[in-house]
KOLDO-55632 format. One record per residue: x, y, z of N, C-alpha, C in turn. Coordinates in steps of 0.02 Angstrom, whole numbers, plus 32768, in hexadecimal, padded with zeros to 4 digits. Layout:
<site <X Y Z> <X Y Z> <X Y Z>>
...
% end
This chain:
<site <802B 7FCD 8005> <8008 8004 8004> <8031 8038 8006>>
<site <805D 803D 802A> <808D 8078 8030> <80B9 8081 7FEE>>
<site <80CA 8050 7FD2> <80ED 8052 7F90> <80BE 8071 7F60>>
<site <8086 8058 7F59> <8053 807E 7F26> <8055 80BE 7F30>>
<site <8049 80DC 7F6A> <803D 8120 7F7E> <8077 8147 7F61>>
<site <80B4 8128 7F79> <80F9 814C 7F5F> <8104 814E 7F1D>>
<site <80EB 811C 7EF4> <80F6 8117 7EB1> <80C2 8150 7E91>>
<site <808D 8157 7EA7> <8055 817E 7E8B> <807A 81CC 7E96>>
<site <808F 81D9 7ED4> <80AD 821E 7EE5> <80EB 822D 7EB2>>
<site <8114 81F8 7EA6> <814E 8202 7E79> <8138 820B 7E31>>
<site <8102 81F6 7E20> <80F1 81F9 7DD3> <80D7 823E 7DD3>>
<site <80C2 8264 7DFF> <80A3 82A3 7DFE> <80E5 82DD 7DF8>>
<site <811A 82C1 7E1D> <814E 82F5 7E20> <818D 82EC 7DEE>>
<site <8181 82B3 7DC3> <81AF 82B1 7D8A> <81A3 82DF 7D54>>
<site <81D9 8304 7D3E> <81D5 8333 7D06> <81C1 831D 7CC6>>
<site <818E 8342 7CA2> <817B 8327 7C6B> <81AD 8334 7C31>>
<site <81DA 8360 7C33> <8201 8376 7BF7> <823F 834F 7C0A>>
<site <825A 831B 7BE3> <829A 82F7 7BE9> <82CA 831E 7BC5>>
<site <830D 831F 7BE5> <8345 833E 7BB8> <836C 8302 7B99>>
<site <8384 830F 7B5F> <839D 82DC 7B3B> <83F1 82E7 7B3F>>
<site <840C 82C2 7B6C> <8457 82C3 7B70> <8469 8286 7B98>>
<site <84AC 8276 7B99> <84BE 8239 7BA7> <8506 8249 7BC9>>
<site <851F 820E 7BEF> <8562 8210 7C05> <859D 821B 7BD8>>
<site <85CB 8252 7BE1> <85F9 8264 7BB3> <85E9 82A3 7B8D>>
<site <85AD 82B6 7B8B> <85A0 82F3 7B60> <85B4 8333 7B85>>
<site <85C7 8364 7B63> <85DA 83A3 7B80> <859A 83D0 7B7F>>
<site <857F 83EB 7BB5> <8540 8402 7BC0> <8538 8448 7BDA>>
<site <850A 8471 7BC5> <84FD 84B0 7BF2> <84C2 84A6 7C1F>>
<site <84C1 84A6 7C5F> <848C 84A2 7C88> <847C 84E7 7C9F>>
<site <8439 84E8 7C8C> <841A 8536 7CA0> <83F0 852D 7CDF>>
<site <8413 854C 7D17> <83F3 8543 7D57> <83D8 8581 7D76>>
<site <839C 8586 7D95> <838D 85C0 7DAF> <83A1 85CA 7DFA>>
<site <83CB 8604 7E05> <83DF 860D 7E44> <83C7 864F 7E66>>
<site <83C3 8655 7EAD> <83A7 8687 7EC7> <83DD 86B6 7EEB>>
<site <83E4 86EF 7EE4> <8413 8720 7EFB> <83EA 875A 7F1C>>
<site <83DF 874E 7F60> <83BD 8782 7F84> <8377 8774 7F73>>
<site <8350 87AF 7F5D> <830D 87A1 7F4A> <8301 8799 7EF9>>
<site <833F 8798 7EDC> <8332 8791 7E90> <8347 8741 7E78>>
<site <8333 872B 7E42> <833B 86F3 7E29> <835D 86F5 7DDD>>
<site <838A 86D1 7DD1> <83A2 86D4 7D8D> <83BF 868D 7D79>>
<site <83C7 868A 7D33> <83E2 8646 7D1C> <842B 8646 7D14>>
<site <844B 8615 7D3A> <8492 8609 7D38> <84A1 85C8 7D12>>
<site <84DD 85DA 7CE0> <84E9 8599 7CAB> <8525 8582 7CD1>>
<site <8524 8534 7CD7> <8557 8514 7CEC> <856F 84E2 7CB7>>
<site <85AF 84ED 7C94> <85BB 84CA 7C5D> <85F2 848E 7C7B>>
<site <85EE 8455 7C58> <8626 8421 7C6A> <8606 83E3 7C46>>
<site <8632 83AE 7C5B> <8627 8369 7C40> <85F7 833F 7C73>>
<site <85C6 8318 7C53> <85A1 82F1 7C79> <85CB 82B0 7C92>>
<site <85DA 82A2 7CCF> <8605 826E 7CE8> <85D6 8236 7D03>>
<site <8598 8245 7D18> <8571 8212 7D34> <852B 821A 7D2E>>
<site <84F9 81EE 7D25> <84B5 81F2 7D21> <8496 81BD 7D50>>
<site <846F 81D3 7D7C> <844E 81A6 7DA9> <8409 81AF 7D95>>
<site <83E5 8165 7D7F> <83A0 8165 7D68> <8377 8158 7DA0>>
<site <833C 815F 7D9C> <830A 8145 7DCD> <82D0 817A 7DD4>>
<site <82A4 8181 7DB4> <825A 81AF 7DB7> <8276 81E7 7DD7>>
<site <825F 8200 7E16> <8267 8232 7E35> <82AC 8240 7E4D>>
<site <82CC 8215 7E5C> <8316 8214 7E76> <8347 8220 7E3C>>
<site <8333 8225 7E05> <8364 822A 7DC9> <838C 826D 7DCD>>
<site <83D2 8266 7DC7> <8403 8299 7DCE> <8441 828B 7D9A>>
<site <8464 82C4 7D90> <8499 82BB 7D65> <84D3 82E7 7D82>>
<site <8511 82CB 7D79> <8545 82F8 7D91> <8572 8311 7D59>>
<site <857C 8356 7D60> <859F 837F 7D29> <85F0 8391 7D4A>>
<site <861D 8394 7D28> <865F 8398 7D3B> <8685 83CF 7D07>>
<site <86A0 8403 7D27> <86C8 842A 7CFC> <8708 8442 7D2B>>
<site <8736 845E 7D08> <8778 8471 7D24> <8774 84C0 7D24>>
<site <8778 84E2 7D67> <877F 8529 7D72> <87BD 8537 7D92>>
<site <87EA 8564 7D73> <8823 857F 7D8A> <884D 8541 7DAA>>
<site <8852 850F 7D7B> <8878 84D4 7D92> <885E 84A7 7DC6>>
<site <8821 84B1 7DDB> <8805 8487 7E0D> <87BE 846D 7DF0>>
<site <87B8 842A 7E04> <877B 8406 7DEC> <8740 841E 7E19>>
<site <8709 842B 7DF4> <86BF 8438 7E16> <8692 8407 7DF4>>
<site <866D 83E2 7E29> <8639 83BE 7E0C> <85F9 83D9 7E30>>
<site <85CA 83D0 7E0F> <858C 83E4 7E24> <854D 83B4 7E13>>
<site <8526 8399 7E42> <84F9 836B 7E37> <84AD 8390 7E2D>>
<site <848E 837F 7DF7> <844A 8399 7DEC> <8415 836D 7DEE>>
<site <83E5 8374 7E18> <83AB 834B 7E14> <837E 8353 7DD4>>
<site <8374 831E 7DB4> <834E 832C 7D70> <830F 8353 7D82>>
<site <82ED 833B 7DB0> <82A1 8353 7DAF> <8297 8396 7DDB>>
<site <82D5 83BB 7DEC> <82D2 83F0 7E15> <82B3 8429 7DEA>>
<site <8285 8454 7E11> <8268 848C 7DE8> <829F 84BF 7DD9>>
<site <82D6 84C3 7DF9> <8312 84F2 7DEC> <8338 84E3 7DB5>>
<site <832D 84A9 7D93> <834D 8496 7D58> <831E 84AF 7D17>>
<site <833C 84DD 7CFA> <831A 8504 7CC8> <8323 84D7 7C84>>
<site <8364 84CA 7C6C> <8372 84AE 7C2E> <83B4 848B 7C32>>
<site <83BF 8456 7C03> <8401 843B 7BFB> <8404 8436 7BB1>>
<site <843E 844F 7B9B> <844D 845C 7B51> <8490 843A 7B47>>
<site <8494 8410 7B15> <84CB 83DE 7B01> <84F4 8410 7ACC>>
<site <8535 8421 7ADE> <8561 8443 7ABC> <8588 8416 7A8C>>
<site <8598 83D8 7AA7> <85C5 83A3 7A85> <85AC 8359 7A98>>
<site <85A6 832E 7A6D> <8594 82EB 7A82> <85D8 82BE 7A94>>
<site <85E1 8299 7AC2> <8613 8276 7ACC> <8610 8238 7AC5>>
<site <8642 8213 7AAC> <8647 81C4 7AA4> <866C 81A7 7ADA>>
<site <8646 8183 7B03> <866B 8163 7B43> <864D 811B 7B3F>>
<site <8672 80F0 7B67> <8664 80A6 7B6D> <8652 8095 7BB9>>
<site <8644 80CA 7BDE> <862E 80B9 7C24> <85F8 80E2 7C39>>
<site <85D7 80C7 7C6C> <8597 80F0 7C82> <85B2 8128 7CB5>>
<site <85E9 8122 7CD9> <8604 8152 7D04> <8644 815F 7CEF>>
<site <8653 819D 7CEC> <869B 81C0 7CD7> <86BD 81D8 7D1A>>
<site <86BD 81B8 7D4B> <86E6 81CC 7D83> <872E 81CA 7D7D>>
<site <8747 81A7 7D4C> <8794 81A6 7D35> <87AB 81EC 7D26>>
<site <877E 821C 7D0A> <8791 825C 7CF6> <87A7 8283 7D35>>
<site <8794 8271 7D6D> <87AB 8294 7DAD> <87FC 829B 7DB7>>
<site <8819 8267 7D9C> <8867 825F 7DA4> <887D 827C 7D6C>>
<site <8866 8292 7D31> <8885 82A7 7CF5> <888E 82F0 7CF0>>
<site <88BF 830B 7CD7> <88DC 8352 7CD8> <88E2 8367 7C8A>>
<site <88D0 83A2 7C7B> <88D9 83BE 7C39> <88AD 839E 7BFC>>
<site <88D3 8390 7BCE> <88AB 8374 7B8D> <888E 8332 7B9E>>
<site <88AB 830D 7BCE> <8895 82D0 7BD9> <884E 82CC 7BF5>>
<site <8833 8303 7C0B> <87F5 8307 7C2A> <87BB 8303 7BEF>>
<site <87D6 831A 7BB0> <87A4 8317 7B7D> <8787 82D4 7B66>>
<site <8748 82D1 7B55> <872D 8294 7B44> <8725 8299 7AF7>>
<site <872E 8261 7AD8> <872E 8261 7A87> <86E7 826C 7A74>>
<site <86E2 8298 7A3A> <869E 82B0 7A24> <867E 8272 7A00>>
<site <863D 8271 7A03> <8615 823F 79E1> <85FA 825F 799A>>
<site <8612 824C 7965> <8600 826D 7927> <85DF 8236 78FB>>
<site <85AA 824A 78D9> <8586 8217 78AF> <858D 8232 7863>>
<site <85BE 8210 7845> <85D2 8223 77FF> <858F 820D 77CD>>
<site <859D 8229 7788> <856C 820D 7753> <8569 81C4 7756>>
<site <859F 81A7 775A> <859A 815C 774D> <856F 8132 7783>>
<site <8580 814B 77BD> <855B 8131 77F9> <8510 814A 77F8>>
<site <8501 817C 77EC> <84BE 8199 77E4> <8498 816F 77A6>>
<site <84BD 815F 7772> <8493 8143 7736> <848C 80EC 7751>>
<site <84BD 80D9 7775> <84BC 8094 7792> <8487 8089 77C7>>
<site <8474 80BF 77EB> <8442 80BD 781B> <83FF 80B7 77FD>>
<site <83F9 80DC 77B9> <83BE 80E6 779B> <83AD 80A2 7776>>
<site <83E6 8078 7756> <83DC 803D 7731> <83C4 7FFF 7758>>
<site <8394 7FD6 7745> <838B 7F9C 776C> <83CC 7F6A 7757>>
<site <83DB 7F44 778D> <8417 7F1F 7788> <840A 7ED5 776C>>
<site <83CF 7EB7 7775> <83BD 7E75 7764> <8385 7E6C 7739>>
<site <8377 7E34 771F> <8331 7E28 76F1> <82FF 7E2E 7722>>
<site <8307 7E10 7761> <82CD 7E15 778A> <82BA 7E5F 779A>>
<site <82E7 7E8E 779E> <82DC 7ED2 77AB> <82B8 7EE6 7771>>
<site <82C4 7ED5 7738> <82A6 7EF7 76FF> <825C 7EE2 76F5>>
<site <8255 7E9F 7703> <820D 7E87 7706> <81DB 7EA4 7736>>
<site <81FC 7EAB 776D> <81D6 7ED0 779E> <81CE 7F1A 779C>>
<site <81F4 7F39 7770> <81F9 7F74 775D> <81B9 7F8A 772C>>
<site <81B1 7F5C 770A> <8178 7F5C 76D3> <8133 7F57 76E6>>
<site <8132 7F34 7725> <80EB 7F22 773A> <80C6 7F5F 7756>>
% end
């Protein structure tokens, strides 16, 4: 009974608009901050090093280097303070968590960029087998 109540409450709190980014992407996170009695949008740019899934508790961690010092910030996905997440560059990574970047310095911190060339885009559009061709015509 309690789990049903909690799941119903969580469904109401989940953000309707989903942001399209993944681990390894370089993003601009637009976050609302309060200074005194005024509010403004502050942009935090960096690389997404982790993403924690899970309905209401979903969050992601962004890391950047400021004055030679690493700064990480965790953003709850469903926070009303989170205004927008814009992807500046897609990253190509093979891990779900990029905590190893904490030990890197200089150019080693950069993540390879994911680029979809014309050949890869054409291959994605082409069916690969006869079964795909048959199912595509139906």
